N, C-alpha and C positions, 0 to 999 in steps of 0.2 A: 951501673945501669941507671939511666936517667929516669927521673920521676915524671918527665913530660912525655905523654904518649906520642906527640908529634916528633920528638927527637928520636924515640925508639923506632918509629916508622922510617925515619930518614936513615938511621943506622942500618936497618935491615934491608933497605932498598938496594937493588943491584946498581953497579956503576954504569950509567948510560950517558956518558959524556958525548956531546955533539961533536961531529967532525968539524975540522977547522973551516971548511967551506960553508957549513951551515950555521956556524956560531955567529951571532950578531957582532959586527965590528964596531957599532956605535950604539949607544943607549937610546939614541933618538930614532933609530931605524925600526920603527914599530909597524904593526899591520896598518895602523891609521895612516902612517906616512906612505906606505906602499899603495894604499888606496887613493891617496891624494895624487900620486904620480900617475896612477892608472886613469884617473878622471882627467888629468891634464892631457894625457895622450889622446883620449877620446875627443877632448875639446879641440886640440890642434888638428886632429884628423878631420873634424867637421869644418874647420876654417879652410883646410887644404881642399876639401871637396867643394866648398863654396867658390873658391877662386878657380878651381879646375872647370867648374860649370859656368863661370862668369861669361866667357865669350859667347857660348850658345844662348845664354839668357839675354845678352845684349842683342844678338842677331834676331832672336824671336820676338823681342820686345814684350816678354811676359809681364814684367813689372809695370810697363806702361799701359798694357791692355786693361789692367785692373782699374785704372782711373780714366783712361781715355775713352772707354766705351760707355761711360756714364753720361747721361744727358738730363739736365734739369729742366725746370719750367721755362727758364730764360736762356736765350742764346745771343750773347752780346756781339754786336758788329759795328762797323764804322764805314761811312761813306764820305769820300773826299772829292769835291767838285773842282776839277782843275780849271774850269771856266771862271770860277769865282776867285781862285787863289791868285794873289798878287805877288807871292814870294817875299812877303815882308819879314818872315822869320819869327813872328810873334809866337807861333806854336812851339818852336824849338826853345825859346827863352822861357816860356811858361812851364813847359815840361821839365826843364832843368831845375827851375826854382821850386816847383811843386814836389818833385821827387828826390830832392837833395842829391842831384847828380853833380859830382865834383868837377871843377874846372882845372885843367892842367895848363901850365904855361907853354910858351912857344919854344922852350929849350929843345935841343936836338934829341935829348933822352926821352922826350915825350912823343916823338914821332910814331904814329901808328898806335899809340896807347890811349888816345882820347876816348872818353866814354860818352856815348850818345844814345839816348832813347828815341828821340825824334830828330830826324835829319831832313835837310832839303837837298834833293838831287836836281842838278841843273843840266839842261841840254839846250843846244841852239834851236831856235825856232825854225820851222820850215820856211817861214817868210824871212828872208835875209835882212829885211829892214826893221824887223820887230825885235823886241827885247828877248833875252833867253827865257825859257820856260822852266818853272820850278815844280817839283813833285814832292809834297810832304811824305815822309817815309818812316812810319812807326813799325813796330813788330806787327807782322801780318796775322798772328794768332790763327794759324792754320788748323783746319779740322783734322788733317792728317799730317801733323807736324813731325818732320824728320828728327828734330832735336829731342823730342820726348822718347824716341825709340832707341837712342844710343846712350842715354845717361845711365851709368852703371849703378847709381845710388838712388835713383828716383827723385833727384833734386828738382827736375823740371818735369812737368806733367800738364795735361789738359784737364781743367776742372769741369765740374758738371755744367757750368754756365758758358763753356766754350772759350775760356781764357787760358792761354798757355802760361801757366804760373811758374814761379821760381821760388824754391825754398833756399834762401841764401845760407842759412846755418847748416844745411845738409850738403851743400856743394863742396866738392873736393878739389875743384880747379883743374880737372883733367882736360877741359875745353873740347870734349867730343861734340857737345851741342853746337859750339861755334863752327866746327868743321862741317857739321851736318846741315846747318841752316843755309838754304840756297839764297837767302836774302841778306846774309851778313848783318843781322839785326841784334847781335849780342856783343857785349863788351866785357873785357876781363880787367879786373882791378890789379894792376901791376904794383901799386904802392898804396899805403894807407891814405884814405881821404883826409884832407886837411883844409880847414877854414881858419884863416888868420883873423885875429882880433875880434871885432864886433860882428864879423860875418857869421859866427856861430849862432847869434841871436836870430838870424834869418832862416835857420833850418826849420823844416816842417815837422812838428812833433808827431804827425800821423804816419810818417814814413820812416822806417828804420834806415840808418846809414849802413852801408855795406863794408865789410872788412877787406883787407888785402887778400888776394888769392881766390876770389870767387867771381862768378859770371853774373852779370845783371842785364836787365832788359826792360822794355815797356810792359806795363801791367794793365793798360787801359784805365789807369788811376783806380785800381781796385778798391782802395780805401774810401773813395768817394761813392762808389757803387754800394759798398757796405752801408754807408751812412743813409743812402736813399732807401735801401731795403729795410733797415732798422726803423726808420721813420714811418714807412708804410705799415710795418708790422705793428708798431705801437698804436698807430691810428686806425688799425683794423681795416685796411683798404688795400687795393691793388696798386702796383707801381704805375704811374701815369707817364705816357710818352713825352709830354712837354718837359718834365723834370729830368729826362735822360738826354735829350737832344744835344745839349751843349755841356754835358756833365764833365768829361775829362778836361784837364787843364788846357790841352792844346785846342780843343773845341771852344772852350769858354773864352780863350784869348784871341781867337781869330776874328779880326774886325769885319771880314767879309762873310762870316758864317759859312765858310767853305767846308768845314768839318762837322759832320753830324754823327751822333752816336745813338744807339738804341737797341731794341730787342728784335732780332730778325725773326723770331718765332711769332711776333705780333704782326699780322698782315696789315694792320692799320697804322703801324708806326711809320715815321718819315724815312727812317733808314731802310726799311723794307721797300718802300715805294721808290726810293732812289736806286736801290740795287736792281730793280726790275726795269729801269729805263734803258732804251736802246744804246745810250752812250756809256753804259756801265761796263766795266771790265775789271779783271783781277790780274795781278802781276804773275808772270810765269805759270799760267794756268796749265800749260802742257805737262808740268811736273806732277800734277794730280794732288798737290798739297791742299787745295781748296781753302785759300785764305779767307778770312772774315773781314778783310778790309777791301772795300770796293772803291774803284776810281771811276769818275765820269769824265769822258774825253771833252776837250774843248769844243764848243759849238762853233763850227766854221761858217755857218750860214750868214752871220752878220758881217 
């Protein structure tokens, strides 16, 4: 007889061997491990439910409503006077330089892959003896932007100041926004951006370069707007219209001052006055997108 009480208890205990099906087959198969797999099952179920509800979420635009319904103190807009525009292309060059837009060569593999934030659309003049007419064409920053309604990850949205913004690091490259945009004002990065040699020194440090596989577009030079807002805040004053009028790179480079930027919420701003002129119109107004870029028709009276 053992002198250890625990041994005596073990000897007197009945034989209660576990059946083969219940016996642990591995020393690591513990309750903690079973709990881990249970939690993994719940997590995978949640992911499956997310993707199952994704199409309805895209259709309803719930993720976009959370941001698109907000309205801030300012509502930025742009007016482009076609009577002043000479089609020189300075706006397109300035936009590309300011926002680090890569330039692709003329090779066949680059056809249809060129990235443009500001373009010039050309059409023949009604007067057959006149030169072709140009229309500067940035992102229209629509109040009811179709692109923001289809993005499944919320990478594009309309911010409180009326800018259709793009979060490049969130973009998954599905290109739904490109398909939804009726103005075709979005570009996809098919290859990594490259700047040879000393061209890297020309990059603007205020604008991040975009990686391969994401969509990019015009931002109304949002970084410049932020600089003006911060300066006004530090000086404890309101933003003045004259410091906004030619703020974006395209507007500041235009020699004819055909492009004007400003706050459409300010009735005294120049852009508000131009938007109310009889010559003012917006592209594809019948779609109900309500673009924030206004055009002024050519004045034929002269």
